[in-house]
C-alpha positions as CSV (number, residue, x, y, z in Angstrom):
1,X,0.1,0.0,-0.1
2,X,1.5,3.2,-0.9
3,X,1.9,6.1,1.9
4,X,-0.3,8.9,1.9
5,X,1.7,11.8,0.3
6,X,2.6,14.4,2.4
7,X,1.9,17.5,0.7
8,X,1.2,20.9,1.8
9,X,-2.6,20.6,1.1
10,X,-2.4,16.8,2.8
11,X,-0.6,17.9,6.1
12,X,-3.0,21.1,6.5
13,X,-6.3,19.1,5.9
14,X,-4.9,16.6,8.5
15,X,-4.3,19.2,11.0
16,X,-7.9,21.1,10.6
17,X,-9.5,17.9,10.9
18,X,-7.2,17.0,14.1
19,X,-8.5,20.7,15.6
20,X,-11.8,19.7,14.6
21,X,-12.2,16.6,15.8
22,X,-10.3,18.5,19.2
23,X,-13.1,21.2,19.4
24,X,-16.0,18.6,19.0
25,X,-14.6,17.0,21.7
26,X,-14.1,20.2,23.8
27,X,-17.9,21.0,23.0
28,X,-19.0,17.6,23.9
29,X,-17.1,17.4,27.5
30,X,-18.7,21.0,27.8
31,X,-22.3,19.9,27.2
32,X,-21.6,16.6,29.3
33,X,-20.5,19.5,32.5
34,X,-23.5,21.1,31.8
35,X,-25.8,18.9,32.1
36,X,-24.3,17.2,35.0
37,X,-24.4,20.4,36.5
38,X,-27.8,21.2,35.5
39,X,-30.1,21.4,38.7
40,X,-33.9,21.4,39.7
41,X,-34.0,23.2,42.3
42,X,-32.1,26.1,40.6
43,X,-34.3,25.9,37.6
44,X,-37.1,26.4,40.3
45,X,-35.6,29.2,42.1
46,X,-35.0,31.3,39.3
47,X,-38.1,30.4,37.6
48,X,-40.0,31.6,41.1
49,X,-37.7,34.9,41.2
50,X,-39.1,35.8,37.6
51,X,-42.8,34.7,38.4
52,X,-42.7,37.3,42.1
53,X,-40.8,40.0,40.1
54,X,-43.2,39.9,37.0
55,X,-46.2,40.0,40.1
56,X,-45.1,42.8,41.7
57,X,-45.1,45.2,38.3
58,X,-48.3,47.0,38.1
59,X,-47.6,48.5,35.1
60,X,-45.7,46.7,32.1
61,X,-44.9,47.5,28.4
62,X,-43.2,45.1,25.8
63,X,-42.3,44.5,22.4
64,X,-41.9,41.4,21.3
65,X,-41.4,39.0,18.3
66,X,-43.3,35.6,17.5
67,X,-42.6,32.5,15.6
68,X,-45.0,29.7,15.1
69,X,-44.2,26.3,13.4
70,X,-46.4,23.9,11.6
71,X,-46.0,20.8,10.0
72,X,-47.7,20.6,6.2
73,X,-49.3,16.8,5.5
74,X,-46.1,16.1,3.6
75,X,-44.3,16.9,6.6
76,X,-42.5,20.2,5.8
77,X,-42.0,22.4,8.7
78,X,-43.0,26.0,8.0
79,X,-42.3,28.6,10.4
80,X,-44.5,32.1,10.4
81,X,-43.6,35.1,11.9
82,X,-45.0,38.3,13.7
83,X,-44.1,41.1,16.3
84,X,-46.1,43.3,18.3
85,X,-46.5,45.1,21.8
86,X,-48.2,44.3,25.2
87,X,-49.5,47.0,27.4
88,X,-50.7,45.7,30.8
89,X,-52.2,47.6,34.0
90,X,-53.1,45.0,37.0
91,X,-55.3,44.2,37.8
92,X,-58.0,44.6,35.1
93,X,-56.0,46.3,31.9
94,X,-54.4,45.1,28.9
95,X,-53.9,45.7,25.2
96,X,-51.9,43.8,22.6
97,X,-51.0,43.7,19.5
98,X,-49.6,41.1,16.5
99,X,-48.8,42.0,13.2
100,X,-47.9,39.3,10.6
101,X,-48.0,38.5,7.0
102,X,-51.7,36.9,7.5
103,X,-53.3,38.9,10.1
104,X,-53.1,42.5,12.1
105,X,-55.1,41.9,15.5
106,X,-55.7,44.1,18.4
107,X,-57.0,42.4,22.0
108,X,-58.1,45.1,24.5
109,X,-59.4,44.5,27.9
110,X,-60.7,47.6,30.0
111,X,-62.2,45.5,33.0
112,X,-65.4,45.1,31.6
113,X,-65.1,43.9,28.0
114,X,-62.9,41.8,26.2
115,X,-62.7,43.0,22.6
116,X,-60.7,41.4,19.7
117,X,-60.2,43.6,16.6
118,X,-59.1,41.9,13.0
119,X,-57.5,45.8,11.9
120,X,-57.0,44.4,8.2
121,X,-60.6,43.0,7.7
122,X,-62.3,46.2,9.5
123,X,-64.4,44.1,11.9
124,X,-64.4,43.4,15.6
125,X,-65.8,41.1,18.2
126,X,-66.9,41.4,21.9
127,X,-67.5,39.7,25.0
128,X,-68.5,40.3,29.0
129,X,-64.6,40.0,30.9
130,X,-63.8,38.9,34.2
131,X,-62.5,41.4,36.5
132,X,-58.8,40.0,36.7
133,X,-56.2,39.6,33.6
134,X,-55.7,36.2,35.0
135,X,-59.5,35.4,34.9
136,X,-59.3,36.4,31.4
137,X,-56.9,34.8,30.3
138,X,-58.6,31.4,31.3
139,X,-61.7,32.8,29.7
140,X,-60.5,33.5,26.4
141,X,-58.7,29.9,26.1
142,X,-61.5,28.1,27.3
143,X,-64.6,29.9,25.4
144,X,-63.3,32.1,22.3
145,X,-60.7,29.5,21.4
146,X,-57.6,32.2,20.8
147,X,-54.7,30.7,21.7
148,X,-52.3,33.0,24.0
149,X,-48.9,30.6,24.8
150,X,-46.9,33.2,26.5
151,X,-49.2,35.0,28.6
152,X,-48.5,32.2,31.4
153,X,-45.0,34.8,31.8
154,X,-47.8,37.6,32.7
155,X,-50.0,36.0,35.2
156,X,-49.8,37.0,38.7
157,X,-48.8,33.6,39.3
158,X,-46.8,32.6,36.2
159,X,-44.9,29.7,38.7
160,X,-47.7,27.9,39.6
161,X,-48.7,28.3,35.6
162,X,-46.0,27.0,34.0
163,X,-44.9,24.4,36.6
164,X,-48.2,22.6,36.1
165,X,-47.4,19.4,34.9
166,X,-43.5,19.6,35.1
167,X,-41.9,16.2,35.7
168,X,-38.3,17.6,34.6
169,X,-36.5,21.0,35.2
170,X,-32.7,21.7,34.6
171,X,-30.7,24.7,34.8
172,X,-28.7,24.6,31.8
173,X,-26.3,27.4,32.1
174,X,-26.3,31.0,30.7
175,X,-27.1,32.3,27.3
176,X,-27.4,35.6,25.7
177,X,-30.4,36.8,24.0
178,X,-30.2,40.3,22.2
179,X,-27.0,41.3,24.0
180,X,-28.7,40.2,27.1
181,X,-26.8,37.5,29.4
182,X,-29.9,35.1,30.5
183,X,-29.8,32.1,32.6
184,X,-30.9,29.1,30.4
185,X,-33.9,27.1,32.0
186,X,-35.2,23.8,30.3
187,X,-38.7,22.2,31.9
188,X,-40.7,18.8,30.5
189,X,-44.1,18.3,30.7
190,X,-46.1,14.9,29.5
191,X,-47.2,17.3,26.1
192,X,-44.8,19.5,25.9
193,X,-40.7,20.4,26.5
194,X,-40.4,24.7,26.8
195,X,-37.1,26.7,27.5
196,X,-37.0,29.9,29.0
197,X,-34.0,32.5,29.3
198,X,-34.1,35.0,32.2
199,X,-32.0,37.8,33.3
200,X,-30.2,37.6,36.3
201,X,-30.2,39.5,39.5
202,X,-33.0,42.5,40.7
203,X,-35.0,42.4,37.3
204,X,-35.3,38.7,36.2
205,X,-36.8,39.2,32.8
206,X,-38.2,36.8,30.8
207,X,-36.2,37.5,27.4
208,X,-36.5,34.0,25.2
209,X,-39.6,31.4,25.4
210,X,-40.1,28.1,23.4
211,X,-42.2,25.7,23.4
212,X,-41.9,22.6,21.4
213,X,-45.3,20.3,21.1
214,X,-44.6,16.6,21.6
215,X,-47.9,15.4,20.6
216,X,-47.1,16.4,17.0
217,X,-45.1,14.8,14.7
218,X,-42.3,16.6,13.8
219,X,-42.2,18.4,17.1
220,X,-42.9,22.3,16.1
221,X,-42.3,25.1,18.1
222,X,-43.6,28.4,19.4
223,X,-41.0,31.2,20.2
224,X,-41.3,34.4,22.2
225,X,-38.5,37.0,22.1
226,X,-39.1,39.9,24.0
227,X,-36.9,43.0,22.9
228,X,-38.0,45.8,24.8
229,X,-39.2,45.5,28.8
230,X,-40.6,48.6,30.5
231,X,-42.1,48.5,34.1
232,X,-43.5,52.3,34.1
233,X,-44.8,53.1,30.9
234,X,-46.5,56.0,29.9
235,X,-50.2,55.2,29.4
236,X,-53.0,57.9,28.8
237,X,-56.3,57.6,30.1
238,X,-57.7,56.0,27.5
239,X,-54.9,53.4,26.8
240,X,-57.4,50.2,27.4
241,X,-60.5,52.0,25.7
242,X,-61.7,50.5,22.2
243,X,-63.2,52.7,20.0
244,X,-63.8,51.3,16.3
245,X,-63.8,53.4,13.3
246,X,-66.9,54.3,11.6
247,X,-66.0,51.5,8.8
248,X,-65.9,48.5,11.1
249,X,-68.3,46.0,11.8
250,X,-69.4,44.0,14.4
251,X,-69.6,40.3,14.9
252,X,-70.1,37.6,17.0
253,X,-66.4,37.0,18.6
254,X,-66.0,33.3,17.8
255,X,-67.2,33.8,14.4
256,X,-64.3,36.2,13.9
257,X,-62.5,33.8,11.2
258,X,-58.8,34.2,10.5
259,X,-57.1,35.6,13.5
260,X,-54.4,33.6,13.9
261,X,-50.8,34.0,12.9
262,X,-50.6,31.5,10.1
263,X,-52.4,32.0,6.4
264,X,-56.0,30.6,6.0
265,X,-56.9,27.5,4.9
266,X,-53.4,26.1,6.9
267,X,-53.8,24.0,9.8
268,X,-50.8,24.3,12.9
269,X,-52.1,20.9,14.3
270,X,-50.4,18.7,12.0
271,X,-50.5,14.9,12.3
272,X,-51.2,13.7,15.9
273,X,-48.8,11.5,17.5
């Protein structure tokens, strides 16, 4: 058998492979060390600190970006993106906007009524609302069919809502989200895995939140990224009042039709496992 040529190119290639192997081995070692250091108690205490901090904020204004994935019938994973703003005044005021390529939606809660406005199609629906934001989140999920996967982060007791069904919790380590160093936590429930990145210190703000659905083939994800967080926003007296324009028409809230982040006619459910 001929010995391998020791040209400069071959030597360089072998050197690159050796360096790559060393880097991969180092990376795997770091991952193993990180996994060994992951503690459920740490994850729970960091999440509780975030929950307590958020519960104490009476006025919050955020800007966010969200991505939702769906599986097509031929098993292609497609992602749809949108952006929006949220303004909250505890216990009974909320305004949320969400704009994407297929919907331009505004949700308004004034303490007495909950309004869903489809600004692109100039229609809106309204229903009587309970007396707190937490009760409203439960009501709209049960009665209107509106999904609000990031809403649990803003509840008065977000810790209890998020930890419901969790059987495994890990503190993965640190990560950087939009320039903010964060604690990276991972949790598991029977139906979903989810991760969250929370700023450390006196202001434990959630910066990124991912839900991975395990009951759908392909494990599609929902991702929420919070780019701006203000705890004392400037709001006017009518910031939470809904005033439809003259050309808007009122519908039953359950008959509004397409208000999702995905195009009409595409189902996000995919094939159940």
